[in-house]
mmJSON file of the N, C-alpha and C atoms, coordinates in Angstrom:
{"data_MODEL":{"atom_site":{
"group_PDB":["ATOM","ATOM","ATOM","ATOM","ATOM","ATOM","ATOM","ATOM","ATOM","ATOM","ATOM","ATOM","ATOM","ATOM","ATOM","ATOM","ATOM","ATOM","ATOM","ATOM","ATOM","ATOM","ATOM","ATOM","ATOM","ATOM","ATOM","ATOM","ATOM","ATOM","ATOM","ATOM","ATOM","ATOM","ATOM","ATOM","ATOM","ATOM","ATOM","ATOM","ATOM","ATOM","ATOM","ATOM","ATOM","ATOM","ATOM","ATOM","ATOM","ATOM","ATOM","ATOM","ATOM","ATOM","ATOM","ATOM","ATOM","ATOM","ATOM","ATOM","ATOM","ATOM","ATOM","ATOM","ATOM","ATOM","ATOM","ATOM","ATOM","ATOM","ATOM","ATOM","ATOM","ATOM","ATOM","ATOM","ATOM","ATOM","ATOM","ATOM","ATOM","ATOM","ATOM","ATOM","ATOM","ATOM","ATOM","ATOM","ATOM","ATOM","ATOM","ATOM","ATOM","ATOM","ATOM","ATOM","ATOM","ATOM","ATOM","ATOM","ATOM","ATOM","ATOM","ATOM","ATOM","ATOM","ATOM","ATOM","ATOM","ATOM","ATOM","ATOM","ATOM","ATOM","ATOM","ATOM","ATOM","ATOM","ATOM","ATOM","ATOM","ATOM","ATOM","ATOM","ATOM","ATOM","ATOM","ATOM","ATOM","ATOM","ATOM","ATOM","ATOM","ATOM","ATOM","ATOM","ATOM","ATOM","ATOM","ATOM","ATOM"],
"id":[1,2,3,4,5,6,7,8,9,10,11,12,13,14,15,16,17,18,19,20,21,22,23,24,25,26,27,28,29,30,31,32,33,34,35,36,37,38,39,40,41,42,43,44,45,46,47,48,49,50,51,52,53,54,55,56,57,58,59,60,61,62,63,64,65,66,67,68,69,70,71,72,73,74,75,76,77,78,79,80,81,82,83,84,85,86,87,88,89,90,91,92,93,94,95,96,97,98,99,100,101,102,103,104,105,106,107,108,109,110,111,112,113,114,115,116,117,118,119,120,121,122,123,124,125,126,127,128,129,130,131,132,133,134,135,136,137,138,139,140,141],
"type_symbol":["N","C","C","N","C","C","N","C","C","N","C","C","N","C","C","N","C","C","N","C","C","N","C","C","N","C","C","N","C","C","N","C","C","N","C","C","N","C","C","N","C","C","N","C","C","N","C","C","N","C","C","N","C","C","N","C","C","N","C","C","N","C","C","N","C","C","N","C","C","N","C","C","N","C","C","N","C","C","N","C","C","N","C","C","N","C","C","N","C","C","N","C","C","N","C","C","N","C","C","N","C","C","N","C","C","N","C","C","N","C","C","N","C","C","N","C","C","N","C","C","N","C","C","N","C","C","N","C","C","N","C","C","N","C","C","N","C","C","N","C","C"],
"label_atom_id":["N","CA","C","N","CA","C","N","CA","C","N","CA","C","N","CA","C","N","CA","C","N","CA","C","N","CA","C","N","CA","C","N","CA","C","N","CA","C","N","CA","C","N","CA","C","N","CA","C","N","CA","C","N","CA","C","N","CA","C","N","CA","C","N","CA","C","N","CA","C","N","CA","C","N","CA","C","N","CA","C","N","CA","C","N","CA","C","N","CA","C","N","CA","C","N","CA","C","N","CA","C","N","CA","C","N","CA","C","N","CA","C","N","CA","C","N","CA","C","N","CA","C","N","CA","C","N","CA","C","N","CA","C","N","CA","C","N","CA","C","N","CA","C","N","CA","C","N","CA","C","N","CA","C","N","CA","C","N","CA","C","N","CA","C"],
"label_alt_id":[null,null,null,null,null,null,null,null,null,null,null,null,null,null,null,null,null,null,null,null,null,null,null,null,null,null,null,null,null,null,null,null,null,null,null,null,null,null,null,null,null,null,null,null,null,null,null,null,null,null,null,null,null,null,null,null,null,null,null,null,null,null,null,null,null,null,null,null,null,null,null,null,null,null,null,null,null,null,null,null,null,null,null,null,null,null,null,null,null,null,null,null,null,null,null,null,null,null,null,null,null,null,null,null,null,null,null,null,null,null,null,null,null,null,null,null,null,null,null,null,null,null,null,null,null,null,null,null,null,null,null,null,null,null,null,null,null,null,null,null,null],
"label_comp_id":["MET","MET","MET","THR","THR","THR","GLU","GLU","GLU","LYS","LYS","LYS","ARG","ARG","ARG","ILE","ILE","ILE","VAL","VAL","VAL","GLU","GLU","GLU","THR","THR","THR","VAL","VAL","VAL","ASP","ASP","ASP","GLN","GLN","GLN","GLY","GLY","GLY","ARG","ARG","ARG","GLN","GLN","GLN","GLY","GLY","GLY","GLU","GLU","GLU","THR","THR","THR","SER","SER","SER","ASN","ASN","ASN","HIS","HIS","HIS","MET","MET","MET","ARG","ARG","ARG","TRP","TRP","TRP","VAL","VAL","VAL","LEU","LEU","LEU","LEU","LEU","LEU","ALA","ALA","ALA","THR","THR","THR","MET","MET","MET","VAL","VAL","VAL","MET","MET","MET","SER","SER","SER","ILE","ILE","ILE","ALA","ALA","ALA","ALA","ALA","ALA","ILE","ILE","ILE","GLY","GLY","GLY","ALA","ALA","ALA","ALA","ALA","ALA","TRP","TRP","TRP","VAL","VAL","VAL","TRP","TRP","TRP","ILE","ILE","ILE","ILE","ILE","ILE","ARG","ARG","ARG","VAL","VAL","VAL"],
"label_asym_id":["A","A","A","A","A","A","A","A","A","A","A","A","A","A","A","A","A","A","A","A","A","A","A","A","A","A","A","A","A","A","A","A","A","A","A","A","A","A","A","A","A","A","A","A","A","A","A","A","A","A","A","A","A","A","A","A","A","A","A","A","A","A","A","A","A","A","A","A","A","A","A","A","A","A","A","A","A","A","A","A","A","A","A","A","A","A","A","A","A","A","A","A","A","A","A","A","A","A","A","A","A","A","A","A","A","A","A","A","A","A","A","A","A","A","A","A","A","A","A","A","A","A","A","A","A","A","A","A","A","A","A","A","A","A","A","A","A","A","A","A","A"],
"label_entity_id":["1","1","1","1","1","1","1","1","1","1","1","1","1","1","1","1","1","1","1","1","1","1","1","1","1","1","1","1","1","1","1","1","1","1","1","1","1","1","1","1","1","1","1","1","1","1","1","1","1","1","1","1","1","1","1","1","1","1","1","1","1","1","1","1","1","1","1","1","1","1","1","1","1","1","1","1","1","1","1","1","1","1","1","1","1","1","1","1","1","1","1","1","1","1","1","1","1","1","1","1","1","1","1","1","1","1","1","1","1","1","1","1","1","1","1","1","1","1","1","1","1","1","1","1","1","1","1","1","1","1","1","1","1","1","1","1","1","1","1","1","1"],
"label_seq_id":[1,1,1,2,2,2,3,3,3,4,4,4,5,5,5,6,6,6,7,7,7,8,8,8,9,9,9,10,10,10,11,11,11,12,12,12,13,13,13,14,14,14,15,15,15,16,16,16,17,17,17,18,18,18,19,19,19,20,20,20,21,21,21,22,22,22,23,23,23,24,24,24,25,25,25,26,26,26,27,27,27,28,28,28,29,29,29,30,30,30,31,31,31,32,32,32,33,33,33,34,34,34,35,35,35,36,36,36,37,37,37,38,38,38,39,39,39,40,40,40,41,41,41,42,42,42,43,43,43,44,44,44,45,45,45,46,46,46,47,47,47],
"pdbx_PDB_ins_code":[null,null,null,null,null,null,null,null,null,null,null,null,null,null,null,null,null,null,null,null,null,null,null,null,null,null,null,null,null,null,null,null,null,null,null,null,null,null,null,null,null,null,null,null,null,null,null,null,null,null,null,null,null,null,null,null,null,null,null,null,null,null,null,null,null,null,null,null,null,null,null,null,null,null,null,null,null,null,null,null,null,null,null,null,null,null,null,null,null,null,null,null,null,null,null,null,null,null,null,null,null,null,null,null,null,null,null,null,null,null,null,null,null,null,null,null,null,null,null,null,null,null,null,null,null,null,null,null,null,null,null,null,null,null,null,null,null,null,null,null,null],
"Cartn_x":[0.844,0.0,0.879,1.938,2.806,3.497,3.949,4.641,3.728,2.465,1.517,1.351,1.263,1.128,2.355,3.536,4.776,4.779,4.379,4.347,3.366,2.187,1.189,1.735,2.437,3.007,4.057,4.894,5.92,5.265,4.209,3.497,2.915,2.325,1.77,2.886,4.036,5.178,5.65,5.699,6.118,5.13,3.838,2.822,2.989,3.304,3.521,4.718,5.817,7.006,6.709,5.948,5.629,4.803,3.76,2.907,3.702,4.584,5.41,6.368,6.962,7.873,7.123,5.93,5.139,4.741,4.487,4.127,5.292,6.525,7.705,7.936,7.727,7.896,6.889,5.643,4.601,4.942,5.392,5.756,6.905,7.94,9.086,8.66,7.783,7.297,6.529,5.677,4.911,5.84,6.831,7.769,8.532,9.017,9.759,8.853,7.604,6.663,6.412,6.188,5.957,7.198,8.381,9.62,9.792,9.478,9.606,8.627,7.393,6.389,6.82,7.316,7.787,8.952,9.902,11.058,10.619,9.708,9.207,8.467,7.676,6.915,7.879,8.912,9.907,10.621,10.975,11.675,10.8,9.505,8.575,8.456,8.352,8.22,9.487,10.659,11.916,12.077,11.635,11.767,10.613],
"Cartn_y":[-1.204,0.0,1.255,1.23,2.408,2.675,1.604,1.775,2.424,2.013,2.581,4.082,4.481,5.909,6.675,6.112,6.77,6.944,5.903,5.97,7.046,7.098,8.113,9.514,9.687,10.998,11.396,10.444,10.711,11.085,10.368,10.682,12.092,12.459,13.812,14.843,14.548,15.453,15.619,14.529,14.599,15.425,15.239,16.017,17.498,17.824,19.216,19.795,19.029,19.495,19.703,18.784,18.871,20.115,20.365,21.53,22.809,22.81,23.982,24.219,23.14,23.24,23.756,23.22,23.651,25.117,25.551,26.951,27.853,27.464,28.263,28.247,27.085,26.988,27.898,27.876,28.719,30.194,30.551,31.938,32.391,31.549,31.892,32.027,31.138,31.193,32.486,32.863,34.104,35.314,35.34,36.464,36.573,35.443,35.463,35.875,35.428,35.806,37.31,37.863,39.309,40.076,39.596,40.256,40.199,39.059,38.91,39.829,39.895,40.774,42.23,42.59,43.959,44.308,43.394,43.635,43.782,42.932,43.008,44.326,44.74,45.995,47.181,47.212,48.293,48.278,47.082,46.966,47.482,47.155,47.613,49.139,49.705,51.163,51.85,51.312,51.928,51.828,50.736,50.548,51.27],
"Cartn_z":[0.0,0.0,0.0,0.791,0.883,-0.448,-1.115,-2.392,-3.426,-3.444,-4.408,-4.166,-2.907,-2.591,-3.073,-2.868,-3.293,-4.81,-5.528,-6.991,-7.444,-6.81,-7.178,-6.921,-5.802,-5.469,-6.497,-6.897,-7.906,-9.229,-9.606,-10.85,-10.799,-9.671,-9.533,-9.636,-9.046,-9.121,-10.552,-11.297,-12.697,-13.515,-13.262,-13.984,-13.68,-12.424,-12.04,-12.767,-12.848,-13.552,-15.029,-15.615,-17.045,-17.329,-16.528,-16.761,-16.538,-15.548,-15.279,-16.441,-16.956,-18.102,-19.322,-19.575,-20.732,-20.593,-19.361,-19.124,-19.519,-19.147,-19.505,-21.006,-21.639,-23.093,-23.79,-23.328,-23.918,-23.729,-22.527,-22.242,-23.137,-23.262,-24.109,-25.566,-26.016,-27.398,-27.645,-26.699,-26.843,-26.874,-25.994,-25.949,-27.261,-27.774,-29.042,-30.201,-30.174,-31.236,-31.222,-30.04,-29.918,-30.37,-29.988,-30.391,-31.906,-32.508,-33.963,-34.686,-34.201,-34.819,-34.675,-33.5,-33.268,-34.174,-34.322,-35.189,-36.64,-37.085,-38.462,-38.677,-37.692,-37.788,-37.912,-37.063,-37.113,-38.458,-38.942,-40.228,-41.37,-41.335,-42.383,-42.348,-41.158,-41.033,-41.557,-41.225,-41.662,-43.169,-43.759,-45.211,-45.87],
"occupancy":[1.0,1.0,1.0,1.0,1.0,1.0,1.0,1.0,1.0,1.0,1.0,1.0,1.0,1.0,1.0,1.0,1.0,1.0,1.0,1.0,1.0,1.0,1.0,1.0,1.0,1.0,1.0,1.0,1.0,1.0,1.0,1.0,1.0,1.0,1.0,1.0,1.0,1.0,1.0,1.0,1.0,1.0,1.0,1.0,1.0,1.0,1.0,1.0,1.0,1.0,1.0,1.0,1.0,1.0,1.0,1.0,1.0,1.0,1.0,1.0,1.0,1.0,1.0,1.0,1.0,1.0,1.0,1.0,1.0,1.0,1.0,1.0,1.0,1.0,1.0,1.0,1.0,1.0,1.0,1.0,1.0,1.0,1.0,1.0,1.0,1.0,1.0,1.0,1.0,1.0,1.0,1.0,1.0,1.0,1.0,1.0,1.0,1.0,1.0,1.0,1.0,1.0,1.0,1.0,1.0,1.0,1.0,1.0,1.0,1.0,1.0,1.0,1.0,1.0,1.0,1.0,1.0,1.0,1.0,1.0,1.0,1.0,1.0,1.0,1.0,1.0,1.0,1.0,1.0,1.0,1.0,1.0,1.0,1.0,1.0,1.0,1.0,1.0,1.0,1.0,1.0],
"B_iso_or_equiv":[0.0,0.0,0.0,0.0,0.0,0.0,0.0,0.0,0.0,0.0,0.0,0.0,0.0,0.0,0.0,0.0,0.0,0.0,0.0,0.0,0.0,0.0,0.0,0.0,0.0,0.0,0.0,0.0,0.0,0.0,0.0,0.0,0.0,0.0,0.0,0.0,0.0,0.0,0.0,0.0,0.0,0.0,0.0,0.0,0.0,0.0,0.0,0.0,0.0,0.0,0.0,0.0,0.0,0.0,0.0,0.0,0.0,0.0,0.0,0.0,0.0,0.0,0.0,0.0,0.0,0.0,0.0,0.0,0.0,0.0,0.0,0.0,0.0,0.0,0.0,0.0,0.0,0.0,0.0,0.0,0.0,0.0,0.0,0.0,0.0,0.0,0.0,0.0,0.0,0.0,0.0,0.0,0.0,0.0,0.0,0.0,0.0,0.0,0.0,0.0,0.0,0.0,0.0,0.0,0.0,0.0,0.0,0.0,0.0,0.0,0.0,0.0,0.0,0.0,0.0,0.0,0.0,0.0,0.0,0.0,0.0,0.0,0.0,0.0,0.0,0.0,0.0,0.0,0.0,0.0,0.0,0.0,0.0,0.0,0.0,0.0,0.0,0.0,0.0,0.0,0.0],
"pdbx_formal_charge":[null,null,null,null,null,null,null,null,null,null,null,null,null,null,null,null,null,null,null,null,null,null,null,null,null,null,null,null,null,null,null,null,null,null,null,null,null,null,null,null,null,null,null,null,null,null,null,null,null,null,null,null,null,null,null,null,null,null,null,null,null,null,null,null,null,null,null,null,null,null,null,null,null,null,null,null,null,null,null,null,null,null,null,null,null,null,null,null,null,null,null,null,null,null,null,null,null,null,null,null,null,null,null,null,null,null,null,null,null,null,null,null,null,null,null,null,null,null,null,null,null,null,null,null,null,null,null,null,null,null,null,null,null,null,null,null,null,null,null,null,null],
"auth_seq_id":[1,1,1,2,2,2,3,3,3,4,4,4,5,5,5,6,6,6,7,7,7,8,8,8,9,9,9,10,10,10,11,11,11,12,12,12,13,13,13,14,14,14,15,15,15,16,16,16,17,17,17,18,18,18,19,19,19,20,20,20,21,21,21,22,22,22,23,23,23,24,24,24,25,25,25,26,26,26,27,27,27,28,28,28,29,29,29,30,30,30,31,31,31,32,32,32,33,33,33,34,34,34,35,35,35,36,36,36,37,37,37,38,38,38,39,39,39,40,40,40,41,41,41,42,42,42,43,43,43,44,44,44,45,45,45,46,46,46,47,47,47],
"auth_comp_id":["MET","MET","MET","THR","THR","THR","GLU","GLU","GLU","LYS","LYS","LYS","ARG","ARG","ARG","ILE","ILE","ILE","VAL","VAL","VAL","GLU","GLU","GLU","THR","THR","THR","VAL","VAL","VAL","ASP","ASP","ASP","GLN","GLN","GLN","GLY","GLY","GLY","ARG","ARG","ARG","GLN","GLN","GLN","GLY","GLY","GLY","GLU","GLU","GLU","THR","THR","THR","SER","SER","SER","ASN","ASN","ASN","HIS","HIS","HIS","MET","MET","MET","ARG","ARG","ARG","TRP","TRP","TRP","VAL","VAL","VAL","LEU","LEU","LEU","LEU","LEU","LEU","ALA","ALA","ALA","THR","THR","THR","MET","MET","MET","VAL","VAL","VAL","MET","MET","MET","SER","SER","SER","ILE","ILE","ILE","ALA","ALA","ALA","ALA","ALA","ALA","ILE","ILE","ILE","GLY","GLY","GLY","ALA","ALA","ALA","ALA","ALA","ALA","TRP","TRP","TRP","VAL","VAL","VAL","TRP","TRP","TRP","ILE","ILE","ILE","ILE","ILE","ILE","ARG","ARG","ARG","VAL","VAL","VAL"],
"auth_asym_id":["A","A","A","A","A","A","A","A","A","A","A","A","A","A","A","A","A","A","A","A","A","A","A","A","A","A","A","A","A","A","A","A","A","A","A","A","A","A","A","A","A","A","A","A","A","A","A","A","A","A","A","A","A","A","A","A","A","A","A","A","A","A","A","A","A","A","A","A","A","A","A","A","A","A","A","A","A","A","A","A","A","A","A","A","A","A","A","A","A","A","A","A","A","A","A","A","A","A","A","A","A","A","A","A","A","A","A","A","A","A","A","A","A","A","A","A","A","A","A","A","A","A","A","A","A","A","A","A","A","A","A","A","A","A","A","A","A","A","A","A","A"],
"auth_atom_id":["N","CA","C","N","CA","C","N","CA","C","N","CA","C","N","CA","C","N","CA","C","N","CA","C","N","CA","C","N","CA","C","N","CA","C","N","CA","C","N","CA","C","N","CA","C","N","CA","C","N","CA","C","N","CA","C","N","CA","C","N","CA","C","N","CA","C","N","CA","C","N","CA","C","N","CA","C","N","CA","C","N","CA","C","N","CA","C","N","CA","C","N","CA","C","N","CA","C","N","CA","C","N","CA","C","N","CA","C","N","CA","C","N","CA","C","N","CA","C","N","CA","C","N","CA","C","N","CA","C","N","CA","C","N","CA","C","N","CA","C","N","CA","C","N","CA","C","N","CA","C","N","CA","C","N","CA","C","N","CA","C","N","CA","C"],
"pdbx_PDB_model_num":[1,1,1,1,1,1,1,1,1,1,1,1,1,1,1,1,1,1,1,1,1,1,1,1,1,1,1,1,1,1,1,1,1,1,1,1,1,1,1,1,1,1,1,1,1,1,1,1,1,1,1,1,1,1,1,1,1,1,1,1,1,1,1,1,1,1,1,1,1,1,1,1,1,1,1,1,1,1,1,1,1,1,1,1,1,1,1,1,1,1,1,1,1,1,1,1,1,1,1,1,1,1,1,1,1,1,1,1,1,1,1,1,1,1,1,1,1,1,1,1,1,1,1,1,1,1,1,1,1,1,1,1,1,1,1,1,1,1,1,1,1]
}}}
């Protein structure tokens, strides 16, 4: 019984790490997208 609880806790921990990692990936992707759009906009205005 104790081993099963430990495994479930580890699985929950892994799910937490995965969602946290995906959150950072999404945030980084959004930041890079905004930066790319901003750079393209500035380049279009200058040209």
